[in-house]
C-alpha positions as a Markdown table, in Angstrom:
| # | Residue | x | y | z |
|---|---|---|---|---|
| 1 | Unk | -130.6 | -169.2 | -106.4 |
| 2 | Unk | -130.5 | -170.4 | -110.0 |
| 3 | Unk | -131.0 | -174.0 | -110.7 |
| 4 | Unk | -127.6 | -175.4 | -111.9 |
| 5 | Unk | -129.3 | -178.0 | -114.1 |
| 6 | Unk | -131.4 | -175.4 | -115.8 |
| 7 | Unk | -130.0 | -174.1 | -119.1 |
| 8 | Unk | -130.2 | -170.4 | -120.0 |
| 9 | Unk | -132.4 | -169.3 | -122.9 |
| 10 | Unk | -131.4 | -170.1 | -126.5 |
| 11 | Unk | -130.0 | -166.7 | -127.5 |
| 12 | Unk | -130.0 | -167.6 | -131.2 |
| 13 | Unk | -133.7 | -168.5 | -131.1 |
| 14 | Unk | -134.4 | -165.3 | -129.1 |
| 15 | Unk | -132.5 | -163.1 | -131.5 |
| 16 | Unk | -134.5 | -164.5 | -134.4 |
| 17 | Unk | -137.7 | -163.8 | -132.6 |
| 18 | Unk | -136.5 | -160.3 | -131.7 |
| 19 | Unk | -135.8 | -159.6 | -135.4 |
| 20 | Unk | -139.5 | -160.2 | -136.0 |
| 21 | Unk | -140.4 | -157.7 | -133.2 |
| 22 | Unk | -141.1 | -160.1 | -130.4 |
| 23 | Unk | -140.9 | -158.0 | -127.2 |
| 24 | Unk | -141.1 | -161.0 | -124.9 |
| 25 | Unk | -138.1 | -162.5 | -126.6 |
| 26 | Unk | -136.2 | -159.2 | -126.2 |
| 27 | Unk | -137.1 | -159.2 | -122.5 |
| 28 | Unk | -135.7 | -162.6 | -122.0 |
| 29 | Unk | -132.5 | -161.8 | -124.0 |
| 30 | Unk | -132.2 | -158.6 | -122.0 |
| 31 | Unk | -132.3 | -160.6 | -118.7 |
| 32 | Unk | -129.6 | -162.9 | -120.1 |
| 33 | Unk | -127.1 | -160.4 | -121.5 |
| 34 | Unk | -127.6 | -157.1 | -119.5 |
| 35 | Unk | -125.3 | -158.1 | -116.7 |
| 36 | Unk | -122.3 | -159.1 | -118.8 |
| 37 | Unk | -122.8 | -156.1 | -121.1 |
| 38 | Unk | -122.9 | -153.7 | -118.1 |
| 39 | Unk | -119.8 | -155.4 | -116.7 |
| 40 | Unk | -117.8 | -155.0 | -119.9 |
| 41 | Unk | -118.9 | -151.4 | -120.4 |
| 42 | Unk | -118.0 | -150.5 | -116.8 |
| 43 | Unk | -114.5 | -152.0 | -117.2 |
| 44 | Unk | -113.9 | -149.7 | -120.2 |
| 45 | Unk | -115.6 | -146.6 | -118.9 |
| 46 | Unk | -115.1 | -146.8 | -115.1 |
| 47 | Unk | -118.0 | -144.4 | -114.6 |
| 48 | Unk | -121.1 | -146.2 | -113.3 |
| 49 | Unk | -123.6 | -143.6 | -114.6 |
| 50 | Unk | -122.1 | -143.5 | -118.1 |
| 51 | Unk | -121.8 | -147.3 | -118.1 |
| 52 | Unk | -125.5 | -147.8 | -117.4 |
| 53 | Unk | -126.3 | -145.3 | -120.2 |
| 54 | Unk | -124.0 | -147.0 | -122.7 |
| 55 | Unk | -125.3 | -150.5 | -121.7 |
| 56 | Unk | -128.9 | -149.3 | -122.4 |
| 57 | Unk | -127.7 | -147.9 | -125.8 |
| 58 | Unk | -126.2 | -151.3 | -126.6 |
| 59 | Unk | -129.3 | -153.2 | -125.8 |
| 60 | Unk | -131.4 | -150.8 | -127.8 |
| 61 | Unk | -129.0 | -151.3 | -130.7 |
| 62 | Unk | -129.5 | -155.1 | -130.3 |
| 63 | Unk | -133.2 | -154.6 | -130.5 |
| 64 | Unk | -132.9 | -152.4 | -133.7 |
| 65 | Unk | -130.3 | -154.6 | -135.4 |
| 66 | Unk | -131.4 | -158.1 | -134.5 |
| 67 | Unk | -132.3 | -158.7 | -138.1 |
| 68 | Unk | -128.7 | -158.2 | -139.1 |
| 69 | Unk | -127.4 | -160.9 | -136.9 |
| 70 | Unk | -125.9 | -163.8 | -138.9 |
| 71 | Unk | -125.4 | -167.1 | -137.0 |
| 72 | Unk | -122.7 | -168.2 | -139.5 |
| 73 | Unk | -120.5 | -165.4 | -138.1 |
| 74 | Unk | -120.6 | -166.6 | -134.5 |
| 75 | Unk | -122.8 | -166.9 | -131.4 |
| 76 | Unk | -125.2 | -164.2 | -130.1 |
| 77 | Unk | -123.3 | -163.4 | -126.9 |
| 78 | Unk | -120.0 | -162.5 | -128.6 |
| 79 | Unk | -121.9 | -160.4 | -131.1 |
| 80 | Unk | -123.7 | -158.5 | -128.3 |
| 81 | Unk | -120.4 | -158.1 | -126.4 |
| 82 | Unk | -118.7 | -156.8 | -129.5 |
| 83 | Unk | -121.4 | -154.2 | -129.9 |
| 84 | Unk | -120.9 | -153.3 | -126.2 |
| 85 | Unk | -117.2 | -153.0 | -126.5 |
| 86 | Unk | -117.4 | -150.8 | -129.6 |
| 87 | Unk | -120.0 | -148.5 | -128.0 |
| 88 | Unk | -117.9 | -148.1 | -124.8 |
| 89 | Unk | -114.7 | -147.4 | -126.8 |
| 90 | Unk | -116.7 | -144.8 | -128.9 |
| 91 | Unk | -117.8 | -143.1 | -125.6 |
| 92 | Unk | -114.2 | -142.9 | -124.4 |
| 93 | Unk | -113.0 | -141.5 | -127.7 |
| 94 | Unk | -115.9 | -139.0 | -127.7 |
| 95 | Unk | -115.2 | -137.8 | -124.2 |
| 96 | Unk | -111.5 | -137.4 | -125.0 |
| 97 | Unk | -112.3 | -135.5 | -128.2 |
| 98 | Unk | -114.6 | -133.2 | -126.2 |
| 99 | Unk | -111.9 | -132.6 | -123.6 |
| 100 | Unk | -109.3 | -131.8 | -126.3 |
| 101 | Unk | -111.8 | -129.4 | -127.9 |
| 102 | Unk | -112.4 | -127.7 | -124.6 |
| 103 | Unk | -108.7 | -127.3 | -124.0 |
| 104 | Unk | -108.1 | -125.9 | -127.5 |
| 105 | Unk | -111.0 | -123.5 | -127.1 |
| 106 | Unk | -109.7 | -122.3 | -123.7 |
| 107 | Unk | -106.2 | -121.8 | -125.0 |
| 108 | Unk | -107.6 | -119.8 | -128.0 |
| 109 | Unk | -109.8 | -117.7 | -125.8 |
| 110 | Unk | -106.9 | -116.9 | -123.4 |
| 111 | Unk | -106.0 | -113.3 | -123.6 |
| 112 | Unk | -102.9 | -112.1 | -122.0 |
| 113 | Unk | -103.7 | -109.9 | -119.0 |
| 114 | Unk | -102.4 | -106.4 | -119.0 |
| 115 | Unk | -100.2 | -107.0 | -116.1 |
| 116 | Unk | -98.5 | -109.9 | -117.9 |
| 117 | Unk | -97.8 | -107.7 | -120.9 |
| 118 | Unk | -96.5 | -104.9 | -118.7 |
| 119 | Unk | -94.2 | -107.3 | -116.9 |
| 120 | Unk | -92.9 | -108.8 | -120.1 |
| 121 | Unk | -92.2 | -105.3 | -121.6 |
| 122 | Unk | -90.6 | -104.2 | -118.3 |
| 123 | Unk | -88.4 | -107.3 | -118.1 |
| 124 | Unk | -87.3 | -106.8 | -121.7 |
| 125 | Unk | -86.4 | -103.2 | -121.1 |
| 126 | Unk | -84.4 | -104.1 | -118.0 |
| 127 | Unk | -82.5 | -106.8 | -119.9 |
| 128 | Unk | -81.7 | -104.3 | -122.7 |
| 129 | Unk | -80.5 | -101.8 | -120.1 |
| 130 | Unk | -78.3 | -104.4 | -118.4 |
| 131 | Unk | -76.8 | -105.3 | -121.8 |
| 132 | Unk | -76.1 | -101.6 | -122.5 |
| 133 | Unk | -74.4 | -101.2 | -119.1 |
| 134 | Unk | -72.3 | -104.4 | -119.6 |
| 135 | Unk | -70.9 | -102.8 | -122.8 |
| 136 | Unk | -69.5 | -99.9 | -120.8 |
| 137 | Unk | -67.3 | -102.2 | -118.7 |
| 138 | Unk | -63.8 | -103.3 | -119.5 |
| 139 | Unk | -63.3 | -106.7 | -121.0 |
| 140 | Unk | -62.0 | -108.2 | -117.7 |
| 141 | Unk | -64.8 | -106.6 | -115.8 |
| 142 | Unk | -67.5 | -107.9 | -118.2 |
| 143 | Unk | -66.0 | -111.4 | -118.3 |
| 144 | Unk | -65.7 | -111.6 | -114.5 |
| 145 | Unk | -69.3 | -110.5 | -114.0 |
| 146 | Unk | -70.6 | -112.9 | -116.7 |
| 147 | Unk | -68.8 | -115.9 | -115.2 |
| 148 | Unk | -69.8 | -115.1 | -111.7 |
| 149 | Unk | -73.4 | -113.9 | -112.1 |
| 150 | Unk | -74.6 | -115.8 | -115.3 |
| 151 | Unk | -72.5 | -119.0 | -115.0 |
| 152 | Unk | -72.4 | -119.2 | -111.2 |
| 153 | Unk | -68.6 | -119.3 | -110.8 |
| 154 | Unk | -67.0 | -118.4 | -107.5 |
| 155 | Unk | -64.3 | -115.7 | -107.4 |
| 156 | Unk | -61.4 | -118.3 | -107.3 |
| 157 | Unk | -63.0 | -120.1 | -110.3 |
| 158 | Unk | -63.3 | -116.8 | -112.2 |
| 159 | Unk | -59.6 | -116.1 | -111.5 |
| 160 | Unk | -58.6 | -119.6 | -112.7 |
| 161 | Unk | -60.7 | -119.3 | -115.9 |
| 162 | Unk | -59.3 | -115.8 | -116.7 |
| 163 | Unk | -55.8 | -116.6 | -115.6 |
| 164 | Unk | -55.8 | -113.5 | -113.4 |
| 165 | Unk | -54.8 | -113.2 | -109.7 |
| 166 | Unk | -57.7 | -113.5 | -107.3 |
| 167 | Unk | -57.2 | -110.0 | -105.9 |
| 168 | Unk | -57.3 | -108.5 | -109.3 |
| 169 | Unk | -60.6 | -110.3 | -110.1 |
| 170 | Unk | -62.1 | -109.2 | -106.8 |
| 171 | Unk | -61.1 | -105.5 | -107.5 |
| 172 | Unk | -62.4 | -105.6 | -111.1 |
| 173 | Unk | -65.7 | -107.2 | -110.0 |
| 174 | Unk | -66.2 | -104.5 | -107.3 |
| 175 | Unk | -65.4 | -101.8 | -109.8 |
| 176 | Unk | -67.7 | -103.4 | -112.3 |
| 177 | Unk | -70.6 | -103.7 | -109.8 |
| 178 | Unk | -70.2 | -100.0 | -108.9 |
| 179 | Unk | -70.3 | -99.0 | -112.6 |
| 180 | Unk | -73.3 | -101.2 | -113.2 |
| 181 | Unk | -75.1 | -99.7 | -110.2 |
| 182 | Unk | -74.4 | -96.2 | -111.5 |
| 183 | Unk | -75.4 | -97.0 | -115.1 |
| 184 | Unk | -78.6 | -98.7 | -114.0 |
| 185 | Unk | -79.5 | -96.0 | -111.6 |
| 186 | Unk | -79.9 | -98.4 | -108.7 |
| 187 | Unk | -80.0 | -96.8 | -105.2 |
| 188 | Unk | -80.4 | -93.2 | -106.6 |
């Protein structure tokens, strides 16, 4: 258990010694800041393995850039934590960019399967044939079918919209369906 009366190492003194290549000073600084660095990086990345990797990169960067530390710009710990935060955010952005690239590459590489093309063409031909057959109907038959089958109206609603008796609408729709069946060749 740490001694509550004992102060931690003077990080500013250690960073100055690290700038001169003192490995013992780096070891002491490492012991003092590795935990907080790992904690910050883990909060950003949420992946333990990547967090450890980024924390190591941060401490390596501290070793390499110790000579650039300027005490007039702030204390050592916030400087180290700023490096850690920047590295973690860079890793998140890098991972997001890679995922976006992969998605774009997969979308570009996607080729439409033959069955999808055939289905699309078949559906288009069927729609054209239905349009052709609808043109062979009387106006009342076409309007009745359109309201019932494309707009979801009930027979009484179709009769109200067209201002025609319900019996007439039913007869016209029956006749229209027979003509559509014959035109489309259904059931033959």
